[in-house]
C-alpha positions in Angstrom: -5.7 -95.8 30.3 -8.4 -93.4 29.2 -7.1 -90.1 27.8 -9.0 -87.5 30.0 -11.2 -84.7 28.7 -9.3 -81.0 28.2 -10.9 -78.3 29.6 -11.4 -74.8 28.4 -8.1 -73.1 29.8 -7.1 -69.7 30.8 -4.3 -69.4 28.4 -6.4 -69.5 25.4 -8.6 -66.9 26.5 -5.7 -64.4 27.4 -4.2 -65.0 23.5 -8.1 -64.4 22.3 -7.9 -61.0 24.7 -4.5 -59.9 24.1 -2.0 -59.8 21.0 1.0 -60.8 23.2 1.2 -62.5 26.5 4.8 -61.5 28.5 5.8 -64.7 30.3 8.8 -64.8 33.1 12.2 -64.9 32.9 14.6 -67.4 34.5 14.0 -69.7 37.1 17.3 -71.5 37.8 19.4 -68.1 37.7 16.7 -66.6 40.3 17.1 -69.5 42.6 21.4 -69.5 42.7 21.0 -66.1 43.9 18.6 -66.9 46.5 21.3 -69.5 47.8 20.7 -72.7 46.0 23.7 -74.5 45.1 24.5 -76.5 42.4 24.0 -80.1 41.9 20.8 -79.0 44.3 17.5 -79.9 43.0 15.3 -76.9 43.1 12.1 -79.0 43.1 13.2 -79.5 47.0 12.9 -75.8 48.1 9.3 -76.2 47.1 8.9 -77.8 50.6 12.2 -77.0 52.5 12.1 -72.9 51.3 8.7 -71.8 50.0 9.1 -68.4 50.8 11.6 -68.5 48.5 9.8 -70.0 45.5 6.6 -67.7 46.5 8.9 -64.7 46.0 10.5 -66.6 42.9 6.7 -66.7 41.7 6.0 -62.8 42.4 9.2 -61.1 40.8 7.6 -61.8 37.4 4.2 -60.8 38.9 5.4 -57.6 39.8 6.9 -57.2 36.9 3.8 -57.1 34.4 4.4 -61.0 33.1 0.8 -62.6 32.4 2.6 -65.8 32.9 5.0 -67.7 35.3 6.2 -70.9 35.5 6.2 -73.6 38.2 9.6 -75.0 39.8 9.1 -78.0 38.6 11.8 -78.3 35.5 12.9 -81.5 37.3 10.1 -82.5 38.5 10.0 -86.4 36.7 11.0 -89.6 38.7 14.0 -89.7 36.2 15.3 -86.4 37.4 14.2 -86.4 41.4 16.2 -89.8 41.4 19.7 -88.3 41.4 18.5 -86.9 44.8 16.7 -90.1 46.1 13.3 -88.0 45.4 11.5 -90.5 42.8 9.0 -91.0 44.9 8.2 -87.6 45.4 7.4 -86.6 42.0 3.4 -85.8 42.8 4.1 -84.2 46.3 7.2 -81.7 45.2 4.7 -80.8 41.8 1.7 -80.6 43.4 2.9 -78.1 46.0 5.0 -76.5 43.4 2.0 -75.8 41.6 0.2 -74.6 45.1 2.4 -71.8 45.8 2.0 -70.8 42.2 -1.5 -70.7 42.9 -1.4 -68.8 46.0 0.7 -66.0 44.2 -1.6 -65.8 40.9 -4.8 -65.9 42.9 -3.3 -62.5 44.8 -2.6 -60.9 42.3 -5.3 -58.0 40.6 -5.1 -59.4 37.1 -5.2 -62.8 35.6 -2.0 -64.3 35.7 -2.0 -68.0 34.8 0.2 -70.8 36.3 2.2 -72.8 34.1 3.4 -76.3 35.3 7.0 -76.5 33.8 8.0 -79.7 32.8 11.4 -80.5 31.8 13.2 -83.2 29.7 13.6 -86.8 31.7 17.3 -86.3 31.1 17.1 -90.1 29.3 17.8 -90.6 25.9 14.6 -92.5 24.1 14.8 -95.7 22.0 16.1 -96.6 19.5 19.3 -94.5 20.3 19.2 -95.1 24.2 17.5 -96.9 26.6 13.4 -94.8 27.5 11.0 -96.6 25.9 7.9 -94.2 24.7 5.6 -96.3 27.0 8.0 -94.9 30.4 8.4 -92.0 29.4 4.8 -91.4 28.9 4.7 -92.8 32.2 6.9 -90.2 33.9 5.3 -87.3 32.6 2.0 -88.4 33.2 2.7 -88.8 37.2 4.1 -85.0 37.0 1.0 -83.9 35.1 -0.9 -85.3 37.5 0.9 -83.6 40.3 1.0 -80.6 38.7 -2.6 -81.0 37.8 -3.6 -81.3 41.7 -1.9 -78.2 42.5 -4.3 -76.4 40.5 -2.0 -75.1 37.7 -3.4 -73.6 34.4 -1.8 -75.6 31.8 1.4 -78.0 31.7 4.5 -76.2 29.9 6.8 -78.3 28.2 10.5 -76.8 27.6 14.1 -77.1 27.1 13.0 -80.4 24.8 15.7 -81.9 22.3 14.1 -85.2 21.1 10.9 -85.1 19.4 10.3 -88.7 20.6 10.2 -87.0 24.0 7.9 -84.4 22.9 5.4 -86.5 22.1 5.7 -89.1 24.8 5.0 -85.4 26.9 1.5 -84.8 24.6 0.1 -88.0 25.1 1.0 -87.7 28.9 -1.0 -84.4 29.0 -3.9 -85.8 27.1 -4.2 -88.4 29.8 -3.7 -86.0 32.4 -6.7 -84.1 31.0 -4.1 -80.6 30.7 -4.2 -78.3 27.8 -0.4 -77.5 27.3 2.4 -75.6 25.4 5.8 -77.0 24.8 8.8 -75.6 23.5 12.5 -76.9 22.2 15.7 -75.5 22.7 17.9 -74.9 19.3 21.0 -74.7 20.6 23.2 -76.6 17.9 23.9 -74.5 14.9 19.9 -73.8 15.0 18.9 -77.2 15.4 18.0 -79.1 18.5 20.8 -81.4 19.9 19.2 -84.2 18.7 19.2 -82.4 15.0 15.4 -80.7 14.8 14.8 -77.5 13.0 12.7 -74.7 13.9 10.7 -76.5 10.7 10.4 -79.7 11.9 8.7 -78.7 15.2 6.2 -76.5 13.5 5.4 -79.8 11.7 5.5 -82.2 14.2 3.1 -80.2 16.4 0.3 -80.1 13.7 0.7 -84.1 13.3 -0.1 -84.7 17.2 -3.4 -86.1 18.3 -3.2 -83.9 21.4 -1.2 -80.7 20.1 -0.6 -77.7 22.2 -1.9 -74.5 22.5 1.4 -72.8 21.8 4.9 -74.2 20.8 8.3 -72.6 20.3 12.0 -72.1 21.6 13.2 -71.5 24.8 17.0 -70.7 25.9 19.8 -72.1 23.5 22.2 -69.8 23.1 21.1 -66.1 23.1 18.4 -63.6 22.3 19.9 -63.5 18.5 19.9 -67.1 17.7 16.2 -67.8 19.3 15.0 -64.9 17.3 16.4 -66.6 13.9 14.5 -69.5 15.0 11.4 -67.9 15.7 11.8 -66.3 12.2 11.9 -70.5 10.9 8.4 -71.0 12.7 6.8 -68.0 11.0 8.1 -69.1 7.5 5.8 -72.2 8.3 2.8 -70.2 8.0 0.8 -72.2 10.5 -1.9 -70.6 12.6 -0.9 -72.0 16.1 0.4 -69.3 18.1 4.1 -69.4 19.1 6.4 -68.9 21.6 9.8 -67.1 22.0 11.4 -67.5 25.6 15.3 -66.4 24.7 18.3 -66.0 27.4 19.5 -62.7 28.4 22.9 -62.3 26.1 25.6 -65.2 26.1 26.8 -66.7 29.4 30.4 -65.3 30.4 31.9 -66.8 33.8 32.7 -63.4 35.6 34.3 -63.8 39.7 33.2 -67.6 40.1 29.7 -67.0 38.7 27.6 -67.4 35.5 27.1 -63.6 34.0 24.4 -63.1 30.9 25.7 -60.3 29.4 21.9 -59.1 28.1 20.9 -55.8 29.8 17.4 -54.8 30.3 17.4 -52.8 27.0 18.6 -55.4 24.8 15.9 -57.5 26.1 13.2 -55.4 25.7 14.5 -55.2 21.6 14.2 -58.4 21.6 10.9 -58.8 23.2 9.5 -56.2 20.4 11.8 -58.2 17.8 9.6 -61.4 18.9 6.3 -60.2 18.5 6.9 -58.4 15.3 8.2 -61.8 13.9 4.6 -63.0 14.9 5.5 -64.8 18.4 2.1 -64.5 20.6 4.0 -65.1 24.0 7.4 -63.6 24.6 9.5 -64.3 27.6 13.2 -64.8 28.6 15.0 -67.7 29.9 18.8 -68.0 31.3 19.5 -64.6 33.0 16.4 -63.0 32.7 15.6 -61.0 35.8 12.7 -59.3 36.8 14.6 -56.1 35.7 14.7 -57.6 32.1 10.8 -58.7 32.3 9.7 -54.4 33.6 11.6 -53.4 30.3 9.8 -55.8 28.0 6.8 -55.0 29.6 7.1 -51.4 29.0 8.7 -52.1 25.3 5.6 -54.2 24.5 3.1 -51.9 25.7 4.4 -48.6 24.5 6.6 -49.6 21.0 4.0 -49.8 18.1 4.1 -52.9 15.9 6.7 -52.8 13.2 7.3 -55.1 10.4 9.0 -58.5 10.8 13.1 -57.9 11.7 15.5 -59.2 8.8 18.4 -60.7 9.7 20.9 -57.9 9.3 18.5 -55.7 11.8 18.6 -58.8 14.5 22.5 -58.7 13.9 22.6 -54.9 14.5 20.3 -54.6 17.3 20.8 -58.0 19.6 24.3 -59.0 18.2 25.9 -61.7 16.0 24.6 -65.2 15.3 26.6 -68.2 17.3 26.7 -69.9 14.1 26.4 -69.2 10.7 23.3 -71.0 9.5 19.9 -71.6 10.8 19.6 -75.2 10.6 17.5 -75.4 7.5 20.4 -75.1 4.9 23.3 -77.5 4.0 26.4 -75.4 4.5 28.2 -73.4 1.7 32.1 -73.9 2.6 32.2 -70.4 0.8 29.6 -68.4 2.4 29.6 -67.6 6.1 27.1 -65.3 6.1 23.7 -66.3 8.1 21.1 -67.5 5.7 17.4 -66.3 5.4 14.3 -69.2 6.5 13.4 -69.7 3.3 9.2 -69.3 2.6 6.7 -72.3 3.1 6.7 -75.7 4.4 9.9 -77.5 5.0 10.5 -80.5 7.0 13.4 -81.1 9.4 
């Protein structure tokens, strides 16, 4: 297959024009609040409930976000197969993007439409059965649908395996789509497949088709994500990085998952992420437009400060979920958080 030329893109222009961009919040949380049932495919709502998807997109735009992600997280054939919709990949991604384009183009300012691409849900070779070529094929199919629908960029998120990250990068090159890519560092500072923040920083610099920006999303909570962000900053690469943390920690309340992060907490997190060097800051699970409004106001009104220390992060955002950031071997005699070491290191 021939690699398509990647065009000049809206995100790079926006990063050149602004110190920090505000991304969106939670897709799943918002859709569940709209009536989506556990086990349902959100992507089917692009066709079946378009007014709700338009409202999903409008929320972050009204709250001041500079970009939002499309409702296409599970838009690969592997994920849609669970719902008998594997033949509808191009359609569901295209429509999800078209709805996003409709909202963005009506905004009074430039708003970037980012085509969400989540993990396939399969384990890649050599550990699992999913081959590199098939993963590229599935991501490419999704990327073409998003491109047809008019997204400005592709946005890979919640990835755990470097092999899957590489496959998606190759697929976006085939589609000629500029892209960003985040991983979820939810296992004591590492991804589920063992990659550290330093490992991702170095991985993106080695890719033939590197992302415009890279970073972390989801994970455990804002504190843990901030520690990962400090790990990115410690590598001293020039590439912009992304912080997209959950609104606190999930708790089961009266039959529903509730995230305990307040708008004030997320506003503090947004400024800390900016001060640590993140160029794109947003929220993930539990982050509502109310959180985003507080984050927007804080980013616009609070002056830049020095990068936060681990002690400051704990004081303001709460304790870490683990004593280690994934980059050091645990010391049985020391249960305190470890500072990210300066300079390059590999995961």
